[in-house]
N, C-alpha and C positions, 0 to 999 in steps of 0.2 A: 246220174240220179238213179236210185234203186226204188222201185215201186213194189210194195208187198201187199198181199191180202192176208188177213189174219183174224183170229178170234181169241178173246181173252175170257177165261172163266166160263167158257161155253156161251158167251154172248153172241149176238148176231155178227156176221163177218163185217170187218171194216178194212179200209185201205190206209196205208201210211208210207212214208219215206223211211228207208233204212239208212241210218247215219252213224258216224263215229262220234263218240263223246267221251273224252278223257280215257281213251283206250278201250271203251266198251261200245258194243253195238246197241243202238236204241231205235225204237220205231216212233217217229213223229206222226201222230194220227192226223188223218185228213177228214174233214167234213165234206160230204158229197162223194161223187164218183169220178175218178180221173178219166174214165171213158165217156162220160157225159159232158166233160168240159166245165164242171162246176165245183171242182175240188179246191179246197183251201185248208191251210193248217188250222187245226182246231185248238192247239195249245196243249193238248194232252201228249204225254210221252211215256213209253213203257220200255223197260229193258227187253231186248230181243228174247232173252231166255225165259221171260215171263209170259210169252204169247205162243200160240200154236199157228205156224204158218200153213196156209192153204194154197191151193193152186192160185197163182198170182192174177190170173184172168179167169173169167167165166165165159168161155167161148160157146157161141151157138153152132159154129162150124169149125172143124179141125181137118185140114188137108195134110196128109202125111206123104212125103215125096221121097222116092228113091232115085229120081233123075228128072230131067225136064219132061213134062207131060206124062210122067210115070208116077201116079199118085192114087190114093184112095181116101175116102171120107170116113171120119170117125165122129160119132155123136158126142154131145156134151157129157153124157153119163160115163164116158170112158175116163174122164179126167179126175185125177186125185192129186194131192199135194205132195210136197217133199216129206220125207220121213213117214210115208203112208204105205199102203199095201197094194201090190199087184197080184191079182187073183189068177190061179190056175183053174180054169173052168172044170167042172166035174166031168165034162164030156171030152176033155182033151188029155193027152198023155204028158203034157208039159207046156212050157211057153219059151219062145225065143225072144230075148230082150236086146234091143239096139238103142244106143244113145243117139242124141241128135240135138239140133238147135231148133228153138221155136221162135218164129218172128211174129210179133203181136201187132195186129192192125189197130191204128188209132182213130182213123176217120173213115167214113163210108167210101168204098173204093170200087169204081166201075170203069171198065174200058181204060185202064191205066197203063201207059207205056212204061217199059222197064226204067227209062231214064227218070221217071217221076215217082217210082214206087217208094223210095226212101222218104218222101214227103208225107206218106200215108201210114208210116209205121211208128209205133211207140217205142219198141226196143226188142231185146232178145232175152230169152230164158233158156234153161237146160231141160231136156226131156229124156225120159226112159220109155220107149214104146215097145209093147209086147204083142206078139202074135201067137195065137194058140196053135199047137201042133196036133192037128186032127184031120180026119177025112171029110170034115164039113166044108162048106163053101168058103171062098176067100172073105166074103162079107162077115160070116160068123167068126172066122178066125182073127179078124182084125178089129171088129166093131163091138166086141163084148165089153160089158161094164168093168170099170176099174182096171183098164189096160194101159193107161198112159199117165205116168207121173210127171208133174210139171213143177219147176221151181229153181231155186228157192224164192226168187223174185224176178222182176223185169229190170234189166239194165238198159237205160235209155241211150247210153253211149256205146255204140257198137265198134269194137276194134277187130278188123278182119284178120289181124296178125296173131290173135290169141289162139289158144289150143284147147281141144276137147280131150279130156283124160278119162279113160274107161278101163277099169280093172288092170290087168297086166299088159294090155295092148299099148303099143307105142303111141304117145300123144299125137293127136291129129290136128293139123291146121284147119281152122274153120272156114277159110276163104272160099273153097269150092262149095262147101255146104251153103254158105251165105249166097253165093251166086245162084245156086240151084233154087233156093227159096225165093229170091227176088224175081227171077225169071218166071217161076211158077205163079207168084202173086199176080204178075202182069197177065199171064195167060188165063188164070182162073177168073180174074176180073172181067174177062171178055165174055163170059157166059153166066157168072154168078156174082152178085154184089157181095163184097166182103164188108162186114160191119165191125164197129169198134169192139175189141175184145176177141174177135176171131183170130185164128192162128194157122200159120202154114209152117209145117215141120219139115226139115231136111234131115234125113236119117243117115247115120254113119253105116258103113258096110261091116264094121266090127259088131260082134254079137256074142251073147252067152246063152246057153241052153239050161233051163231049169225044169227038173221033173219032181223035185222035192223042195220043201221050205228052205229058204236061204236068204241072203242079203245081197243087194246089188247097188253099186254107186256109180255116179258119173259126176264130172266137174268141168266147168268152163273157167279157165284162168281169168282172174280179175272180175269174176262174177260170183261164183260160189258153187257148191256141190249139192246134189240131191241124193238121197238114200231111200231105197224102197225095200220092203220086206216081201219076198215072194211066199205066198201061202196057197194051200189048196182051198178052193171055194168051200165055204161052210165052216172052215176052221175057226175056233174061237179067237177073235182078234185080241181080246184082252190079255191072252196068255203069251202074245208074241213079244220077244225080247227087243223091242224097239228102244233105241237110246237117243 
């Protein structure tokens, strides 16, 4: 099942299931919030091409991991959706972008053993995480606004044999990234309660450096791809060639 968060005609954000219907992708709209446990099909349906996808979850906490117990915290203001913009801060010389997987928490999680973690997650999504290249502190370089693209939706069925595709790099099996994320969820829950919608990201070692405006993409097989446009902070977003 694919859970998306979207807006139509600039209305308030809604949730829906992304489904196939006669060869087209549609969004079956949900009433309520899947993270609150009160979601049900409303009966409304839209063509996917007629809505704007947002970050599929609205996390209060985002932990980005490069290994077991090797992580940093990003605030909610870092998160943007697929086909959105990753900013190059005006105080940096560029950004380093890495792809990864995001594991979305479904239920309040505290002191959770690794063996039980899968019972507390909703699913997986794709991310593009950017780090500013500057002489500022690690916190500044990782926690700046609009630095994490998430999407296109949450896939509730996680296939550990699928692959992460990023630029010209060789496709990467997500199995090790998934193990890293699950182990860190267990560890993080030993000192911080993870809430529905929170996300733990496992980042790939593959990366691209951007000093000027450009486009960056990543894809998880059997899930979908996200695309972000890298821009310098303050650049007029309406002029960007997003497709």
